[in-house]
CHARMM internal coordinates of N, CA and C (Angstrom, degrees):
IC EDIT
DIST 1 N 1 CA 1.4785
DIST 1 CA 1 C 1.4702
ANGL 1 N 1 CA 1 C 108.44
DIST 1 C 2 N 1.3404
ANGL 1 CA 1 C 2 N 115.41
DIHE 1 N 1 CA 1 C 2 N 139.00
DIST 2 N 2 CA 1.4306
ANGL 1 C 2 N 2 CA 121.07
DIHE 1 CA 1 C 2 N 2 CA 179.28
DIST 2 CA 2 C 1.5271
ANGL 2 N 2 CA 2 C 113.69
DIHE 1 C 2 N 2 CA 2 C -72.23
DIST 2 C 3 N 1.3243
ANGL 2 CA 2 C 3 N 117.81
DIHE 2 N 2 CA 2 C 3 N 152.07
DIST 3 N 3 CA 1.4373
ANGL 2 C 3 N 3 CA 122.99
DIHE 2 CA 2 C 3 N 3 CA -178.30
DIST 3 CA 3 C 1.5394
ANGL 3 N 3 CA 3 C 113.21
DIHE 2 C 3 N 3 CA 3 C -47.14
DIST 3 C 4 N 1.3475
ANGL 3 CA 3 C 4 N 115.99
DIHE 3 N 3 CA 3 C 4 N -53.28
DIST 4 N 4 CA 1.4541
ANGL 3 C 4 N 4 CA 118.54
DIHE 3 CA 3 C 4 N 4 CA -174.24
DIST 4 CA 4 C 1.5488
ANGL 4 N 4 CA 4 C 112.89
DIHE 3 C 4 N 4 CA 4 C -70.96
DIST 4 C 5 N 1.3721
ANGL 4 CA 4 C 5 N 114.67
DIHE 4 N 4 CA 4 C 5 N -29.23
DIST 5 N 5 CA 1.4700
ANGL 4 C 5 N 5 CA 117.86
DIHE 4 CA 4 C 5 N 5 CA 172.56
DIST 5 CA 5 C 1.5346
ANGL 5 N 5 CA 5 C 111.01
DIHE 4 C 5 N 5 CA 5 C -63.63
DIST 5 C 6 N 1.3038
ANGL 5 CA 5 C 6 N 116.07
DIHE 5 N 5 CA 5 C 6 N -38.88
DIST 6 N 6 CA 1.4570
ANGL 5 C 6 N 6 CA 120.55
DIHE 5 CA 5 C 6 N 6 CA 177.25
DIST 6 CA 6 C 1.5365
ANGL 6 N 6 CA 6 C 109.72
DIHE 5 C 6 N 6 CA 6 C -63.52
DIST 6 C 7 N 1.3037
ANGL 6 CA 6 C 7 N 114.17
DIHE 6 N 6 CA 6 C 7 N -42.36
DIST 7 N 7 CA 1.5091
ANGL 6 C 7 N 7 CA 117.87
DIHE 6 CA 6 C 7 N 7 CA 179.93
DIST 7 CA 7 C 1.5261
ANGL 7 N 7 CA 7 C 109.78
DIHE 6 C 7 N 7 CA 7 C -63.48
DIST 7 C 8 N 1.3102
ANGL 7 CA 7 C 8 N 118.68
DIHE 7 N 7 CA 7 C 8 N -38.42
DIST 8 N 8 CA 1.4756
ANGL 7 C 8 N 8 CA 121.43
DIHE 7 CA 7 C 8 N 8 CA 179.03
DIST 8 CA 8 C 1.5088
ANGL 8 N 8 CA 8 C 107.73
DIHE 7 C 8 N 8 CA 8 C -65.40
DIST 8 C 9 N 1.3245
ANGL 8 CA 8 C 9 N 117.98
DIHE 8 N 8 CA 8 C 9 N -44.37
DIST 9 N 9 CA 1.4768
ANGL 8 C 9 N 9 CA 120.42
DIHE 8 CA 8 C 9 N 9 CA -179.61
DIST 9 CA 9 C 1.5403
ANGL 9 N 9 CA 9 C 109.99
DIHE 8 C 9 N 9 CA 9 C -63.57
DIST 9 C 10 N 1.2752
ANGL 9 CA 9 C 10 N 115.71
DIHE 9 N 9 CA 9 C 10 N -38.37
DIST 10 N 10 CA 1.4726
ANGL 9 C 10 N 10 CA 119.55
DIHE 9 CA 9 C 10 N 10 CA 178.86
DIST 10 CA 10 C 1.5083
ANGL 10 N 10 CA 10 C 112.21
DIHE 9 C 10 N 10 CA 10 C -66.64
DIST 10 C 11 N 1.3321
ANGL 10 CA 10 C 11 N 117.78
DIHE 10 N 10 CA 10 C 11 N -39.85
DIST 11 N 11 CA 1.4338
ANGL 10 C 11 N 11 CA 122.73
DIHE 10 CA 10 C 11 N 11 CA 178.61
DIST 11 CA 11 C 1.5489
ANGL 11 N 11 CA 11 C 110.03
DIHE 10 C 11 N 11 CA 11 C -67.52
DIST 11 C 12 N 1.2826
ANGL 11 CA 11 C 12 N 117.26
DIHE 11 N 11 CA 11 C 12 N -38.99
DIST 12 N 12 CA 1.4619
ANGL 11 C 12 N 12 CA 123.68
DIHE 11 CA 11 C 12 N 12 CA 178.33
DIST 12 CA 12 C 1.5345
ANGL 12 N 12 CA 12 C 108.51
DIHE 11 C 12 N 12 CA 12 C -62.60
DIST 12 C 13 N 1.3379
ANGL 12 CA 12 C 13 N 114.81
DIHE 12 N 12 CA 12 C 13 N -46.40
DIST 13 N 13 CA 1.4803
ANGL 12 C 13 N 13 CA 119.41
DIHE 12 CA 12 C 13 N 13 CA 174.56
DIST 13 CA 13 C 1.5210
ANGL 13 N 13 CA 13 C 112.54
DIHE 12 C 13 N 13 CA 13 C -55.72
DIST 13 C 14 N 1.2960
ANGL 13 CA 13 C 14 N 114.33
DIHE 13 N 13 CA 13 C 14 N -48.84
DIST 14 N 14 CA 1.5004
ANGL 13 C 14 N 14 CA 121.01
DIHE 13 CA 13 C 14 N 14 CA -179.92
DIST 14 CA 14 C 1.5396
ANGL 14 N 14 CA 14 C 112.28
DIHE 13 C 14 N 14 CA 14 C -57.42
DIST 14 C 15 N 1.3455
ANGL 14 CA 14 C 15 N 114.44
DIHE 14 N 14 CA 14 C 15 N -48.00
DIST 15 N 15 CA 1.4441
ANGL 14 C 15 N 15 CA 119.08
DIHE 14 CA 14 C 15 N 15 CA -177.98
DIST 15 CA 15 C 1.5593
ANGL 15 N 15 CA 15 C 112.55
DIHE 14 C 15 N 15 CA 15 C -66.74
DIST 15 C 16 N 1.3554
ANGL 15 CA 15 C 16 N 112.66
DIHE 15 N 15 CA 15 C 16 N -40.06
DIST 16 N 16 CA 1.4886
ANGL 15 C 16 N 16 CA 117.73
DIHE 15 CA 15 C 16 N 16 CA -179.48
DIST 16 CA 16 C 1.5125
ANGL 16 N 16 CA 16 C 111.16
DIHE 15 C 16 N 16 CA 16 C -64.73
DIST 16 C 17 N 1.3082
ANGL 16 CA 16 C 17 N 117.01
DIHE 16 N 16 CA 16 C 17 N -35.80
DIST 17 N 17 CA 1.4620
ANGL 16 C 17 N 17 CA 120.98
DIHE 16 CA 16 C 17 N 17 CA -176.06
DIST 17 CA 17 C 1.5235
ANGL 17 N 17 CA 17 C 111.89
DIHE 16 C 17 N 17 CA 17 C -97.82
DIST 17 C 18 N 1.3768
ANGL 17 CA 17 C 18 N 114.86
DIHE 17 N 17 CA 17 C 18 N 6.56
DIST 18 N 18 CA 1.4523
ANGL 17 C 18 N 18 CA 121.58
DIHE 17 CA 17 C 18 N 18 CA 174.54
DIST 18 CA 18 C 1.5085
ANGL 18 N 18 CA 18 C 113.38
DIHE 17 C 18 N 18 CA 18 C 51.21
DIST 18 C 19 N 1.3145
ANGL 18 CA 18 C 19 N 115.74
DIHE 18 N 18 CA 18 C 19 N 49.04
DIST 19 N 19 CA 1.4340
ANGL 18 C 19 N 19 CA 120.77
DIHE 18 CA 18 C 19 N 19 CA 177.44
DIST 19 CA 19 C 1.5416
ANGL 19 N 19 CA 19 C 108.20
DIHE 18 C 19 N 19 CA 19 C -114.93
DIST 19 C 20 N 1.3405
ANGL 19 CA 19 C 20 N 114.75
DIHE 19 N 19 CA 19 C 20 N 151.44
DIST 20 N 20 CA 1.4590
ANGL 19 C 20 N 20 CA 119.52
DIHE 19 CA 19 C 20 N 20 CA -175.91
DIST 20 CA 20 C 1.5353
ANGL 20 N 20 CA 20 C 109.46
DIHE 19 C 20 N 20 CA 20 C -81.65
DIST 20 C 21 N 1.3255
ANGL 20 CA 20 C 21 N 114.53
DIHE 20 N 20 CA 20 C 21 N 164.73
DIST 21 N 21 CA 1.4767
ANGL 20 C 21 N 21 CA 118.74
DIHE 20 CA 20 C 21 N 21 CA 174.72
DIST 21 CA 21 C 1.4961
ANGL 21 N 21 CA 21 C 110.90
DIHE 20 C 21 N 21 CA 21 C -59.94
DIST 21 C 22 N 1.3299
ANGL 21 CA 21 C 22 N 117.38
DIHE 21 N 21 CA 21 C 22 N -36.05
DIST 22 N 22 CA 1.4598
ANGL 21 C 22 N 22 CA 121.35
DIHE 21 CA 21 C 22 N 22 CA 178.45
DIST 22 CA 22 C 1.5257
ANGL 22 N 22 CA 22 C 111.64
DIHE 21 C 22 N 22 CA 22 C -60.65
DIST 22 C 23 N 1.3332
ANGL 22 CA 22 C 23 N 116.03
DIHE 22 N 22 CA 22 C 23 N -47.80
DIST 23 N 23 CA 1.4933
ANGL 22 C 23 N 23 CA 121.07
DIHE 22 CA 22 C 23 N 23 CA 179.64
DIST 23 CA 23 C 1.5241
ANGL 23 N 23 CA 23 C 108.61
DIHE 22 C 23 N 23 CA 23 C -62.93
DIST 23 C 24 N 1.2960
ANGL 23 CA 23 C 24 N 118.81
DIHE 23 N 23 CA 23 C 24 N -44.97
DIST 24 N 24 CA 1.4592
ANGL 23 C 24 N 24 CA 122.43
DIHE 23 CA 23 C 24 N 24 CA -178.89
DIST 24 CA 24 C 1.5479
ANGL 24 N 24 CA 24 C 109.15
DIHE 23 C 24 N 24 CA 24 C -62.05
DIST 24 C 25 N 1.3237
ANGL 24 CA 24 C 25 N 115.91
DIHE 24 N 24 CA 24 C 25 N -42.43
DIST 25 N 25 CA 1.4821
ANGL 24 C 25 N 25 CA 120.12
DIHE 24 CA 24 C 25 N 25 CA 177.86
DIST 25 CA 25 C 1.5260
ANGL 25 N 25 CA 25 C 110.70
DIHE 24 C 25 N 25 CA 25 C -58.20
DIST 25 C 26 N 1.3265
ANGL 25 CA 25 C 26 N 115.74
DIHE 25 N 25 CA 25 C 26 N -43.51
DIST 26 N 26 CA 1.4804
ANGL 25 C 26 N 26 CA 119.73
DIHE 25 CA 25 C 26 N 26 CA 179.61
DIST 26 CA 26 C 1.5011
ANGL 26 N 26 CA 26 C 111.47
DIHE 25 C 26 N 26 CA 26 C -64.22
DIST 26 C 27 N 1.3367
ANGL 26 CA 26 C 27 N 116.50
DIHE 26 N 26 CA 26 C 27 N -38.64
DIST 27 N 27 CA 1.4787
ANGL 26 C 27 N 27 CA 121.55
DIHE 26 CA 26 C 27 N 27 CA 177.63
DIST 27 CA 27 C 1.5315
ANGL 27 N 27 CA 27 C 113.70
DIHE 26 C 27 N 27 CA 27 C -64.79
DIST 27 C 28 N 1.3271
ANGL 27 CA 27 C 28 N 113.67
DIHE 27 N 27 CA 27 C 28 N -32.63
DIST 28 N 28 CA 1.4486
ANGL 27 C 28 N 28 CA 119.54
DIHE 27 CA 27 C 28 N 28 CA -179.10
DIST 28 CA 28 C 1.5409
ANGL 28 N 28 CA 28 C 112.75
DIHE 27 C 28 N 28 CA 28 C -90.09
DIST 28 C 29 N 1.3167
ANGL 28 CA 28 C 29 N 116.94
DIHE 28 N 28 CA 28 C 29 N -12.96
DIST 29 N 29 CA 1.4549
ANGL 28 C 29 N 29 CA 119.35
DIHE 28 CA 28 C 29 N 29 CA 179.67
DIST 29 CA 29 C 1.5441
ANGL 29 N 29 CA 29 C 113.28
DIHE 28 C 29 N 29 CA 29 C 78.91
DIST 29 C 30 N 1.3683
ANGL 29 CA 29 C 30 N 114.97
DIHE 29 N 29 CA 29 C 30 N 28.09
DIST 30 N 30 CA 1.4365
ANGL 29 C 30 N 30 CA 121.43
DIHE 29 CA 29 C 30 N 30 CA 175.92
DIST 30 CA 30 C 1.5515
ANGL 30 N 30 CA 30 C 110.23
DIHE 29 C 30 N 30 CA 30 C -126.28
DIST 30 C 31 N 1.2779
ANGL 30 CA 30 C 31 N 118.13
DIHE 30 N 30 CA 30 C 31 N 172.69
DIST 31 N 31 CA 1.4342
ANGL 30 C 31 N 31 CA 119.14
DIHE 30 CA 30 C 31 N 31 CA 179.65
DIST 31 CA 31 C 1.5137
ANGL 31 N 31 CA 31 C 113.00
DIHE 30 C 31 N 31 CA 31 C -83.07
DIST 31 C 32 N 1.3543
ANGL 31 CA 31 C 32 N 115.27
DIHE 31 N 31 CA 31 C 32 N 160.29
DIST 32 N 32 CA 1.4546
ANGL 31 C 32 N 32 CA 122.23
DIHE 31 CA 31 C 32 N 32 CA 176.36
DIST 32 CA 32 C 1.5369
ANGL 32 N 32 CA 32 C 109.02
DIHE 31 C 32 N 32 CA 32 C -55.07
DIST 32 C 33 N 1.3563
ANGL 32 CA 32 C 33 N 116.84
DIHE 32 N 32 CA 32 C 33 N -45.80
DIST 33 N 33 CA 1.4539
ANGL 32 C 33 N 33 CA 121.80
DIHE 32 CA 32 C 33 N 33 CA -177.53
DIST 33 CA 33 C 1.5070
ANGL 33 N 33 CA 33 C 110.17
DIHE 32 C 33 N 33 CA 33 C -57.87
DIST 33 C 34 N 1.3089
ANGL 33 CA 33 C 34 N 119.41
DIHE 33 N 33 CA 33 C 34 N -40.83
DIST 34 N 34 CA 1.4596
ANGL 33 C 34 N 34 CA 121.35
DIHE 33 CA 33 C 34 N 34 CA 179.73
DIST 34 CA 34 C 1.5169
ANGL 34 N 34 CA 34 C 111.25
DIHE 33 C 34 N 34 CA 34 C -61.68
DIST 34 C 35 N 1.3335
ANGL 34 CA 34 C 35 N 116.22
DIHE 34 N 34 CA 34 C 35 N -47.49
DIST 35 N 35 CA 1.4823
ANGL 34 C 35 N 35 CA 120.51
DIHE 34 CA 34 C 35 N 35 CA -178.81
DIST 35 CA 35 C 1.5308
ANGL 35 N 35 CA 35 C 109.36
DIHE 34 C 35 N 35 CA 35 C -64.31
DIST 35 C 36 N 1.3138
ANGL 35 CA 35 C 36 N 116.17
DIHE 35 N 35 CA 35 C 36 N -42.54
DIST 36 N 36 CA 1.4493
ANGL 35 C 36 N 36 CA 121.47
DIHE 35 CA 35 C 36 N 36 CA -179.81
DIST 36 CA 36 C 1.5065
ANGL 36 N 36 CA 36 C 111.70
DIHE 35 C 36 N 36 CA 36 C -61.98
DIST 36 C 37 N 1.3127
ANGL 36 CA 36 C 37 N 119.27
DIHE 36 N 36 CA 36 C 37 N -38.21
DIST 37 N 37 CA 1.4557
ANGL 36 C 37 N 37 CA 123.59
DIHE 36 CA 36 C 37 N 37 CA 177.55
DIST 37 CA 37 C 1.5224
ANGL 37 N 37 CA 37 C 111.63
DIHE 36 C 37 N 37 CA 37 C -68.64
DIST 37 C 38 N 1.3363
ANGL 37 CA 37 C 38 N 117.09
DIHE 37 N 37 CA 37 C 38 N -37.76
DIST 38 N 38 CA 1.4692
ANGL 37 C 38 N 38 CA 119.70
DIHE 37 CA 37 C 38 N 38 CA 172.77
DIST 38 CA 38 C 1.4906
ANGL 38 N 38 CA 38 C 112.32
DIHE 37 C 38 N 38 CA 38 C -57.84
DIST 38 C 39 N 1.3470
ANGL 38 CA 38 C 39 N 114.68
DIHE 38 N 38 CA 38 C 39 N -52.04
DIST 39 N 39 CA 1.4569
ANGL 38 C 39 N 39 CA 119.15
DIHE 38 CA 38 C 39 N 39 CA -175.23
DIST 39 CA 39 C 1.5099
ANGL 39 N 39 CA 39 C 112.06
DIHE 38 C 39 N 39 CA 39 C -68.16
DIST 39 C 40 N 1.3100
ANGL 39 CA 39 C 40 N 119.64
DIHE 39 N 39 CA 39 C 40 N -26.69
DIST 40 N 40 CA 1.4612
ANGL 39 C 40 N 40 CA 121.36
DIHE 39 CA 39 C 40 N 40 CA 178.79
DIST 40 CA 40 C 1.5115
ANGL 40 N 40 CA 40 C 111.72
DIHE 39 C 40 N 40 CA 40 C -96.29
DIST 40 C 41 N 1.3340
ANGL 40 CA 40 C 41 N 118.46
DIHE 40 N 40 CA 40 C 41 N 13.83
DIST 41 N 41 CA 1.4855
ANGL 40 C 41 N 41 CA 125.42
DIHE 40 CA 40 C 41 N 41 CA 177.35
DIST 41 CA 41 C 1.5332
ANGL 41 N 41 CA 41 C 112.63
DIHE 40 C 41 N 41 CA 41 C 56.74
DIST 41 C 42 N 1.2732
ANGL 41 CA 41 C 42 N 116.86
DIHE 41 N 41 CA 41 C 42 N 32.44
DIST 42 N 42 CA 1.4817
ANGL 41 C 42 N 42 CA 120.85
DIHE 41 CA 41 C 42 N 42 CA 176.39
DIST 42 CA 42 C 1.5063
ANGL 42 N 42 CA 42 C 109.90
DIHE 41 C 42 N 42 CA 42 C -85.00
DIST 42 C 43 N 1.3067
ANGL 42 CA 42 C 43 N 116.39
DIHE 42 N 42 CA 42 C 43 N -35.04
DIST 43 N 43 CA 1.4608
ANGL 42 C 43 N 43 CA 122.14
DIHE 42 CA 42 C 43 N 43 CA 177.79
DIST 43 CA 43 C 1.5481
ANGL 43 N 43 CA 43 C 108.54
DIHE 42 C 43 N 43 CA 43 C -141.19
DIST 43 C 44 N 1.3175
ANGL 43 CA 43 C 44 N 114.85
DIHE 43 N 43 CA 43 C 44 N 166.35
DIST 44 N 44 CA 1.4829
ANGL 43 C 44 N 44 CA 121.40
DIHE 43 CA 43 C 44 N 44 CA 175.56
DIST 44 CA 44 C 1.4952
ANGL 44 N 44 CA 44 C 108.56
DIHE 43 C 44 N 44 CA 44 C -115.67
DIST 44 C 45 N 1.2784
ANGL 44 CA 44 C 45 N 117.85
DIHE 44 N 44 CA 44 C 45 N 152.76
DIST 45 N 45 CA 1.4875
ANGL 44 C 45 N 45 CA 120.01
DIHE 44 CA 44 C 45 N 45 CA 177.32
DIST 45 CA 45 C 1.4996
ANGL 45 N 45 CA 45 C 112.02
DIHE 44 C 45 N 45 CA 45 C -64.25
DIST 45 C 46 N 1.3211
ANGL 45 CA 45 C 46 N 117.53
DIHE 45 N 45 CA 45 C 46 N 139.17
DIST 46 N 46 CA 1.4545
ANGL 45 C 46 N 46 CA 121.61
DIHE 45 CA 45 C 46 N 46 CA 173.08
DIST 46 CA 46 C 1.4989
ANGL 46 N 46 CA 46 C 110.03
DIHE 45 C 46 N 46 CA 46 C -64.17
DIST 46 C 47 N 1.3066
ANGL 46 CA 46 C 47 N 118.20
DIHE 46 N 46 CA 46 C 47 N 171.70
DIST 47 N 47 CA 1.4909
ANGL 46 C 47 N 47 CA 122.25
DIHE 46 CA 46 C 47 N 47 CA 177.11
DIST 47 CA 47 C 1.5218
ANGL 47 N 47 CA 47 C 110.24
DIHE 46 C 47 N 47 CA 47 C -59.34
DIST 47 C 48 N 1.3232
ANGL 47 CA 47 C 48 N 117.97
DIHE 47 N 47 CA 47 C 48 N -42.03
DIST 48 N 48 CA 1.4555
ANGL 47 C 48 N 48 CA 120.99
DIHE 47 CA 47 C 48 N 48 CA 178.79
DIST 48 CA 48 C 1.5093
ANGL 48 N 48 CA 48 C 110.34
DIHE 47 C 48 N 48 CA 48 C -65.36
DIST 48 C 49 N 1.3355
ANGL 48 CA 48 C 49 N 118.02
DIHE 48 N 48 CA 48 C 49 N -44.64
DIST 49 N 49 CA 1.4454
ANGL 48 C 49 N 49 CA 122.61
DIHE 48 CA 48 C 49 N 49 CA 179.12
DIST 49 CA 49 C 1.5349
ANGL 49 N 49 CA 49 C 109.55
DIHE 48 C 49 N 49 CA 49 C -63.92
DIST 49 C 50 N 1.3041
ANGL 49 CA 49 C 50 N 116.89
DIHE 49 N 49 CA 49 C 50 N -39.01
DIST 50 N 50 CA 1.4801
ANGL 49 C 50 N 50 CA 121.74
DIHE 49 CA 49 C 50 N 50 CA 178.78
DIST 50 CA 50 C 1.5231
ANGL 50 N 50 CA 50 C 108.68
DIHE 49 C 50 N 50 CA 50 C -61.71
DIST 50 C 51 N 1.2759
ANGL 50 CA 50 C 51 N 119.85
DIHE 50 N 50 CA 50 C 51 N -42.01
DIST 51 N 51 CA 1.4384
ANGL 50 C 51 N 51 CA 123.89
DIHE 50 CA 50 C 51 N 51 CA 178.22
DIST 51 CA 51 C 1.5444
ANGL 51 N 51 CA 51 C 110.69
DIHE 50 C 51 N 51 CA 51 C -63.91
DIST 51 C 52 N 1.3297
ANGL 51 CA 51 C 52 N 116.50
DIHE 51 N 51 CA 51 C 52 N -43.15
DIST 52 N 52 CA 1.4501
ANGL 51 C 52 N 52 CA 121.76
DIHE 51 CA 51 C 52 N 52 CA 179.72
DIST 52 CA 52 C 1.5540
ANGL 52 N 52 CA 52 C 110.66
DIHE 51 C 52 N 52 CA 52 C -65.16
DIST 52 C 53 N 1.3002
ANGL 52 CA 52 C 53 N 115.70
DIHE 52 N 52 CA 52 C 53 N -39.77
DIST 53 N 53 CA 1.4686
ANGL 52 C 53 N 53 CA 119.41
DIHE 52 CA 52 C 53 N 53 CA 177.84
DIST 53 CA 53 C 1.4964
ANGL 53 N 53 CA 53 C 111.96
DIHE 52 C 53 N 53 CA 53 C -65.06
DIST 53 C 54 N 1.3476
ANGL 53 CA 53 C 54 N 115.08
DIHE 53 N 53 CA 53 C 54 N -44.43
DIST 54 N 54 CA 1.4771
ANGL 53 C 54 N 54 CA 119.63
DIHE 53 CA 53 C 54 N 54 CA 178.60
DIST 54 CA 54 C 1.5553
ANGL 54 N 54 CA 54 C 109.30
DIHE 53 C 54 N 54 CA 54 C -61.30
DIST 54 C 55 N 1.3239
ANGL 54 CA 54 C 55 N 117.48
DIHE 54 N 54 CA 54 C 55 N -45.70
DIST 55 N 55 CA 1.4749
ANGL 54 C 55 N 55 CA 119.94
DIHE 54 CA 54 C 55 N 55 CA 179.70
DIST 55 CA 55 C 1.5380
ANGL 55 N 55 CA 55 C 109.36
DIHE 54 C 55 N 55 CA 55 C -63.11
DIST 55 C 56 N 1.2868
ANGL 55 CA 55 C 56 N 120.30
DIHE 55 N 55 CA 55 C 56 N -39.84
DIST 56 N 56 CA 1.4761
ANGL 55 C 56 N 56 CA 123.49
DIHE 55 CA 55 C 56 N 56 CA 179.27
DIST 56 CA 56 C 1.5000
ANGL 56 N 56 CA 56 C 110.16
DIHE 55 C 56 N 56 CA 56 C -63.30
DIST 56 C 57 N 1.3680
ANGL 56 CA 56 C 57 N 118.26
DIHE 56 N 56 CA 56 C 57 N -48.55
DIST 57 N 57 CA 1.4631
ANGL 56 C 57 N 57 CA 121.79
DIHE 56 CA 56 C 57 N 57 CA 179.16
DIST 57 CA 57 C 1.5085
ANGL 57 N 57 CA 57 C 113.46
DIHE 56 C 57 N 57 CA 57 C -65.36
DIST 57 C 58 N 1.3358
ANGL 57 CA 57 C 58 N 116.96
DIHE 57 N 57 CA 57 C 58 N -35.38
DIST 58 N 58 CA 1.4768
ANGL 57 C 58 N 58 CA 120.21
DIHE 57 CA 57 C 58 N 58 CA 176.32
DIST 58 CA 58 C 1.5290
ANGL 58 N 58 CA 58 C 110.06
DIHE 57 C 58 N 58 CA 58 C -65.54
DIST 58 C 59 N 1.3477
ANGL 58 CA 58 C 59 N 117.62
DIHE 58 N 58 CA 58 C 59 N -43.67
DIST 59 N 59 CA 1.4521
ANGL 58 C 59 N 59 CA 121.39
DIHE 58 CA 58 C 59 N 59 CA -180.00
DIST 59 CA 59 C 1.4928
ANGL 59 N 59 CA 59 C 111.01
DIHE 58 C 59 N 59 CA 59 C -64.16
DIST 59 C 60 N 1.3236
ANGL 59 CA 59 C 60 N 117.41
DIHE 59 N 59 CA 59 C 60 N -29.68
DIST 60 N 60 CA 1.4887
ANGL 59 C 60 N 60 CA 121.29
DIHE 59 CA 59 C 60 N 60 CA -178.97
DIST 60 CA 60 C 1.5354
ANGL 60 N 60 CA 60 C 110.75
DIHE 59 C 60 N 60 CA 60 C -87.85
DIST 60 C 61 N 1.3225
ANGL 60 CA 60 C 61 N 118.47
DIHE 60 N 60 CA 60 C 61 N -3.48
DIST 61 N 61 CA 1.4400
ANGL 60 C 61 N 61 CA 124.08
DIHE 60 CA 60 C 61 N 61 CA 177.19
DIST 61 CA 61 C 1.5244
ANGL 61 N 61 CA 61 C 113.08
DIHE 60 C 61 N 61 CA 61 C 80.05
DIST 61 C 62 N 1.3689
ANGL 61 CA 61 C 62 N 116.64
DIHE 61 N 61 CA 61 C 62 N 14.21
DIST 62 N 62 CA 1.4596
ANGL 61 C 62 N 62 CA 120.58
DIHE 61 CA 61 C 62 N 62 CA -176.83
DIST 62 CA 62 C 1.5447
ANGL 62 N 62 CA 62 C 109.47
DIHE 61 C 62 N 62 CA 62 C -76.21
DIST 62 C 63 N 1.2890
ANGL 62 CA 62 C 63 N 116.05
DIHE 62 N 62 CA 62 C 63 N -40.33
DIST 63 N 63 CA 1.4773
ANGL 62 C 63 N 63 CA 119.56
DIHE 62 CA 62 C 63 N 63 CA 179.35
DIST 63 CA 63 C 1.5199
ANGL 63 N 63 CA 63 C 107.67
DIHE 62 C 63 N 63 CA 63 C -122.78
DIST 63 C 64 N 1.2860
ANGL 63 CA 63 C 64 N 115.34
DIHE 63 N 63 CA 63 C 64 N 148.56
DIST 64 N 64 CA 1.4642
ANGL 63 C 64 N 64 CA 121.49
DIHE 63 CA 63 C 64 N 64 CA -177.03
DIST 64 CA 64 C 1.5089
ANGL 64 N 64 CA 64 C 109.04
DIHE 63 C 64 N 64 CA 64 C -81.97
DIST 64 C 65 N 1.3190
ANGL 64 CA 64 C 65 N 113.30
DIHE 64 N 64 CA 64 C 65 N 147.29
DIST 65 N 65 CA 1.4804
ANGL 64 C 65 N 65 CA 120.23
DIHE 64 CA 64 C 65 N 65 CA 174.13
DIST 65 CA 65 C 1.5519
ANGL 65 N 65 CA 65 C 107.78
DIHE 64 C 65 N 65 CA 65 C -74.19
DIST 65 C 66 N 1.3350
ANGL 65 CA 65 C 66 N 113.77
DIHE 65 N 65 CA 65 C 66 N 143.35
DIST 66 N 66 CA 1.4684
ANGL 65 C 66 N 66 CA 118.08
DIHE 65 CA 65 C 66 N 66 CA 178.09
DIST 66 CA 66 C 1.4854
ANGL 66 N 66 CA 66 C 107.62
DIHE 65 C 66 N 66 CA 66 C -75.84
DIST 66 C 67 N 1.3761
ANGL 66 CA 66 C 67 N 115.02
DIHE 66 N 66 CA 66 C 67 N 138.67
DIST 67 N 67 CA 1.4569
ANGL 66 C 67 N 67 CA 116.63
DIHE 66 CA 66 C 67 N 67 CA 179.80
DIST 67 CA 67 C 1.5378
ANGL 67 N 67 CA 67 C 109.03
DIHE 66 C 67 N 67 CA 67 C -113.55
END
COOR INIT
IC SEED 1 N 1 CA 1 C
IC BUILD
């Protein structure tokens, strides 16, 4: 999955579960500023962050595990 597709999935998850960017940042182990920059297309997640987002979304059942 591409970086920005992951960010869109992450934002959809956040909105669906009615959590703030701050709470999401805490759940991901990154700063609010980092999450805010992703959502505002100022930066893209690094490869490590991309892996962490994928793992988070898979654990939440948002994206399916590859078989």
